C-alpha positions as CSV (number, residue, x, y, z in Angstrom):
1,M,13.8,31.3,-4.4
2,G,16.4,28.7,-3.0
3,I,19.0,31.4,-2.9
4,I,16.6,33.4,-0.4
5,L,15.8,30.8,1.6
6,D,19.6,29.8,2.1
7,L,20.2,33.2,2.7
8,I,17.5,33.5,5.2
9,Y,19.0,29.7,6.6
10,D,22.3,31.5,7.0
11,N,21.7,34.5,8.9
12,L,18.8,33.2,11.1
13,P,21.0,34.4,14.4
14,V,21.3,38.1,12.4
15,I,17.5,38.3,12.1
16,F,16.6,37.2,15.5
17,V,18.8,39.8,17.0
18,F,17.3,42.5,14.8
19,L,13.7,41.2,15.7
20,M,15.1,41.4,19.1
21,G,16.8,44.5,18.9
22,F,13.6,46.0,17.3
23,S,11.2,45.1,20.0
24,V,13.4,46.3,22.5
25,L,13.3,49.9,21.1
26,V,9.7,49.8,20.6
27,Y,9.4,48.8,24.1
28,V,11.5,51.7,25.3
29,I,9.7,54.2,23.2
30,L,6.0,53.1,24.1
31,D,6.3,51.9,27.7
32,G,9.4,54.8,27.9
33,Y,6.6,57.5,27.8
34,D,3.7,56.3,30.1
35,L,6.5,55.1,32.5
36,G,7.6,59.1,32.2
37,V,4.1,59.9,32.6
38,G,3.7,57.8,36.0
39,M,7.0,59.7,37.1
40,L,5.3,63.4,36.5
41,L,2.3,62.4,38.2
42,S,4.3,63.5,41.5
43,F,4.6,67.3,40.2
44,A,0.9,67.5,39.2
45,E,-2.4,68.8,40.7
46,N,-5.1,66.0,41.6
47,K,-6.9,67.0,38.7
48,E,-4.4,67.1,36.3
49,Q,-3.4,63.6,37.8
50,D,-6.6,62.2,36.2
51,L,-6.2,63.6,33.0
52,M,-2.6,62.2,33.0
53,V,-3.6,58.5,33.6
54,S,-6.5,59.1,31.2
55,S,-3.6,60.1,28.5
56,I,-2.1,56.8,28.9
57,A,-4.8,54.4,30.0
58,P,-6.0,53.0,26.4
59,F,-1.8,51.9,25.9
60,W,-0.2,51.1,28.7
61,D,-0.8,47.2,29.1
62,A,-0.2,46.7,25.3
63,N,3.1,48.9,25.4
64,E,4.2,46.1,27.9
65,T,3.8,43.4,25.1
66,W,6.8,44.5,23.4
67,L,9.3,43.5,26.4
68,V,7.6,40.2,26.7
69,L,8.1,39.9,23.2
70,S,11.8,40.6,23.4
71,V,12.6,38.4,26.6
72,G,10.9,35.9,24.8
73,I,13.1,36.0,21.7
74,L,16.3,36.1,24.0
75,L,15.0,32.9,25.7
76,V,14.3,30.6,22.7
77,A,16.8,31.8,19.9
78,F,19.6,32.7,22.2
79,P,19.0,30.3,25.3
80,V,22.8,30.1,26.4
81,A,22.9,33.9,26.6
82,H,19.3,34.5,28.2
83,G,21.0,32.1,31.4
84,Q,23.9,33.9,31.8
85,I,22.3,37.5,31.3
86,L,19.5,37.0,33.9
87,T,21.4,35.3,36.3
88,A,23.8,38.5,36.2
89,L,21.1,40.7,36.6
90,Y,19.1,38.3,38.6
91,I,18.5,40.6,41.4
92,P,17.5,44.3,39.4
93,T,15.4,42.1,37.5
94,A,13.4,40.9,40.2
95,I,13.4,44.6,41.3
96,M,12.1,45.7,37.9
97,I,9.3,43.1,37.5
98,N,8.0,44.3,40.9
99,G,7.9,47.7,39.7
100,L,6.0,46.7,37.3
101,I,3.6,44.6,39.1
102,L,3.0,48.0,41.2
103,R,2.4,49.8,38.6
104,G,-0.4,47.4,37.3
105,V,-2.2,47.1,40.4
106,S,-2.0,50.5,41.4
107,F,-3.2,51.8,38.1
108,D,-6.4,49.7,38.0
109,F,-7.4,50.5,41.8
110,R,-6.6,54.2,41.5
111,V,-9.2,54.7,39.3
112,K,-11.8,52.9,41.3
113,A,-10.5,54.1,44.8
114,K,-12.1,56.4,47.6
115,D,-10.7,59.5,47.6
116,K,-9.0,58.7,50.9
117,H,-7.2,55.9,49.0
118,K,-6.4,57.5,46.0
119,K,-3.1,59.2,46.8
120,L,-2.1,56.0,48.1
121,W,-2.5,54.2,45.0
122,D,-1.0,57.4,43.0
123,K,2.2,57.3,45.3
124,T,2.4,53.6,44.6
125,F,1.6,54.0,40.5
126,M,4.5,56.8,41.2
127,F,6.7,54.9,42.7
128,G,6.8,51.7,40.6
129,S,7.3,54.0,37.6
130,L,10.3,55.2,38.7
131,L,11.6,52.0,40.3
132,T,11.1,50.4,36.7
133,A,12.9,53.1,34.8
134,V,15.9,53.5,37.2
135,T,16.4,49.5,37.1
136,Q,16.0,49.2,33.6
137,G,18.9,52.0,33.1
138,Y,21.1,50.4,35.7
139,M,20.4,47.1,33.9
140,L,21.9,49.1,30.8
141,G,24.8,50.5,32.5
142,I,26.1,47.0,34.5
143,Y,25.8,45.5,30.5
144,I,27.5,48.4,28.9
145,L,30.1,47.5,31.5
146,G,30.4,43.7,30.8
147,F,28.6,42.7,34.0
148,N,31.2,44.4,35.9
149,Y,30.3,44.8,39.9
150,T,32.7,47.3,41.0
151,W,32.1,49.9,42.9
152,Q,32.7,52.3,40.0
153,A,30.6,50.1,37.8
154,Q,28.0,50.3,40.4
155,L,28.0,53.8,40.2
156,F,28.4,54.5,36.6
157,A,25.2,52.0,36.4
158,T,23.4,54.2,39.0
159,M,24.1,57.3,37.0
160,V,22.5,55.7,33.8
161,G,19.8,54.5,35.7
162,G,18.8,57.9,36.7
163,C,19.5,59.4,33.3
164,L,17.4,56.6,31.6
165,A,14.6,57.8,34.3
166,A,15.1,61.4,32.9
167,G,14.6,60.1,29.4
168,Y,11.6,58.1,30.1
169,V,10.3,61.8,31.9
170,F,11.2,63.7,28.9
171,I,9.3,61.4,26.1
172,G,6.5,61.4,28.6
173,A,6.4,64.9,28.8
174,C,6.8,65.2,25.0
175,W,3.4,62.7,25.1
176,L,1.5,65.2,27.2
177,I,2.2,68.0,25.2
178,I,0.3,66.1,22.5
179,K,-2.3,64.8,24.5
180,T,-3.2,67.6,26.8
181,E,-4.4,71.1,26.5
182,D,-4.0,74.5,28.5
183,E,-2.1,74.8,31.8
184,L,-1.4,71.1,31.8
185,Q,0.3,71.4,28.3
186,K,2.4,74.5,29.4
187,K,3.8,72.5,32.7
188,A,4.9,69.4,30.4
189,V,6.6,71.6,28.3
190,Q,8.5,72.8,31.0
191,W,9.1,69.2,32.3
192,A,10.4,68.2,28.5
193,K,12.9,71.3,28.9
194,K,14.3,70.1,32.4
195,A,14.3,66.6,31.7
196,L,16.4,67.2,28.1
197,W,19.5,68.0,30.3
198,G,19.0,64.6,31.7
199,V,18.8,62.8,28.3
200,S,22.2,64.9,27.2
201,L,23.9,63.6,30.1
202,G,22.8,59.8,29.6
203,M,24.0,60.0,26.1
204,I,27.3,61.7,26.8
205,L,27.6,59.1,29.9
206,V,27.1,55.9,27.7
207,S,28.8,57.3,24.7
208,A,32.0,58.3,26.6
209,A,32.0,54.6,28.5
210,T,31.3,52.4,26.0
211,P,34.5,52.8,23.8
212,L,36.8,52.9,27.0
213,V,35.9,49.4,28.3
214,S,36.5,47.6,25.1
215,A,39.3,48.0,22.7
216,R,37.2,46.3,20.1
217,I,34.5,49.0,20.4
218,W,37.2,51.8,20.3
219,E,38.7,50.9,16.6
220,K,35.1,50.4,15.4
221,W,34.3,54.1,16.3
222,F,37.7,55.4,15.9
223,T,39.9,53.9,13.4
224,I,40.2,55.7,9.7
225,P,37.9,55.6,7.9
226,N,35.0,54.8,10.4
227,F,35.5,57.7,12.6
228,F,34.3,59.8,9.4
229,F,31.5,57.6,8.6
230,L,30.3,57.5,11.9
231,L,30.7,61.1,12.8
232,P,27.4,62.3,11.6
233,I,25.6,60.7,14.3
234,P,26.9,62.4,17.5
235,L,26.6,65.2,15.5
236,I,23.2,64.9,14.5
237,T,22.1,63.9,18.0
238,A,23.9,67.4,19.7
239,W,21.8,69.1,16.7
240,L,18.8,67.6,17.6
241,I,19.1,68.2,21.1
242,W,19.6,71.8,20.5
243,Q,16.7,71.9,18.2
244,L,14.3,70.3,20.5
245,H,15.6,73.1,23.1
246,L,14.7,75.5,20.5
247,W,10.8,74.2,20.3
248,L,10.3,73.5,23.3
249,N,10.4,77.0,24.1
250,K,8.2,78.2,21.4
251,L,5.4,75.9,22.4
252,P,2.6,75.9,22.8
253,L,1.7,77.4,19.6
254,P,-1.8,78.6,18.4
255,Q,-4.3,76.1,17.0
256,D,-2.2,73.6,19.0
257,R,0.1,73.5,16.0
258,Y,3.6,71.1,15.8
259,C,2.7,69.7,19.3
260,W,3.4,66.5,18.2
261,L,7.0,67.9,16.9
262,P,8.7,67.3,20.4
263,F,7.5,63.6,20.6
264,A,8.9,62.8,17.5
265,G,12.2,64.5,18.1
266,A,12.6,62.4,21.2
267,V,11.4,58.9,18.9
268,V,14.4,60.2,16.9
269,L,17.2,61.0,19.7
270,F,16.1,57.2,21.3
271,L,16.7,55.9,17.8
272,L,20.3,57.3,17.4
273,G,20.9,56.3,21.1
274,F,19.9,52.9,20.2
275,Y,22.0,52.6,16.8
276,G,25.0,53.7,18.6
277,I,24.6,51.1,21.2
278,A,23.9,48.3,18.9
279,Y,26.8,49.2,16.4
280,S,29.2,49.0,19.3
281,F,28.4,45.5,20.9
282,Y,27.2,43.8,17.8
283,P,27.8,40.9,16.7
284,Y,28.3,40.2,20.7
285,I,25.1,39.2,22.6
286,I,27.2,39.4,25.8
287,P,29.9,42.2,25.7
288,D,33.3,40.8,24.1
289,K,32.6,37.0,25.5
290,M,29.8,35.8,23.3
291,D,28.5,36.3,20.2
292,I,25.2,35.9,18.4
293,W,26.2,32.8,16.8
294,Q,27.5,31.2,19.6
295,A,24.6,32.1,21.4
296,A,22.1,31.1,19.2
297,S,19.6,27.9,18.9
298,S,20.3,25.6,16.2
299,F,19.5,26.5,13.2
300,D,16.6,24.2,12.5
301,S,15.3,25.2,16.0
302,L,15.4,28.9,14.9
303,L,13.8,28.4,11.5
304,V,10.8,26.9,12.9
305,I,10.8,29.8,15.7
306,L,10.8,32.4,13.0
307,I,7.9,31.1,11.6
308,G,6.0,31.6,15.0
309,V,7.4,35.4,15.0
310,V,6.4,35.7,11.2
311,I,2.7,35.1,12.5
312,V,2.5,36.9,15.8
313,L,4.7,39.7,15.0
314,P,1.9,41.2,12.6
315,F,-0.7,40.8,15.2
316,I,0.9,42.8,17.9
317,A,2.2,45.6,15.6
318,G,-1.5,45.8,13.9
319,Y,-3.1,45.8,17.6
320,T,-0.9,48.6,18.5
321,L,-1.4,50.8,15.7
322,F,-4.9,50.0,15.4
323,S,-5.5,51.3,19.5
324,Y,-3.4,54.4,18.5
325,R,-5.6,55.2,15.7
326,I,-9.1,54.7,17.9
327,F,-7.7,56.5,20.7
328,W,-5.9,59.1,18.8
329,G,-6.7,63.2,20.0
330,K,-6.8,64.7,23.3
331,A,-7.2,63.0,26.5
332,K,-10.4,62.7,28.1
333,L,-11.3,61.5,31.9
334,I,-11.8,57.8,32.3
335,R,-15.4,57.4,33.7
336,Y,-16.8,53.9,34.9
């Protein structure tokens, strides 16, 4: 037992960066699909919009809990990095928060608003979703380039923002394939097929830029034997994108068979992309400037914080799983 405790104590920064990364990944997947559904409202008819909102109604608020958790871990476990990252990303972070506020307000008001006001709240919900998604992608692009604010970096970050929005639209459309039926489900399949191109472009952009901006990352990916060990990751990613394209051409199937497959594929695609980014930048929390040990709080503080995380995290995960179990199945219209 003493050896295990010593091992935990010595690797507390690694444990916390794993927990933070896990929280970010879960957020991107869960809140990603409801951001995607929000953006897709602009392509749907009025009755379809109501059903689309109903499909995310039981989940969207809880999905954002994972964002709060990841930022909280960054603040308490890596306070120095937290200050530098949020200082560098202050304006896009403020814009993202405004997007989240617009989504939250419009989500509640659109359900109870009179018909003449409902379209306004629908547009606000769409705009808030788009603003949040693009801003998150922009911040990812700036982070990859080491907080460089040249015009080339700005252009790259903006492109990554658009591609991440396409990724959210893709996983949102895959969610609708599971939760809807008939014509709306068929539309969701077409939306997913179109958004898959944006996902592919985004993964190519990030994969190409990451090793080019850092000699250290280039060596991690392209020196022998690392190159051969890591080669399956891009190959599996390319194969999965092709398989998703083939499956989307077949859906919907009779009895709604395999309607879950595109969403599962989207989750794996996000996992592969996240793994690539995490591998590239580890052990740095600020690219090539500050590693996780330099940024971490004192080990005694981390140990106390870990106790709190161990208590809180199972409740968040349990509530998330419970809500998805209770509200699983095809979406129904919200009634008040």
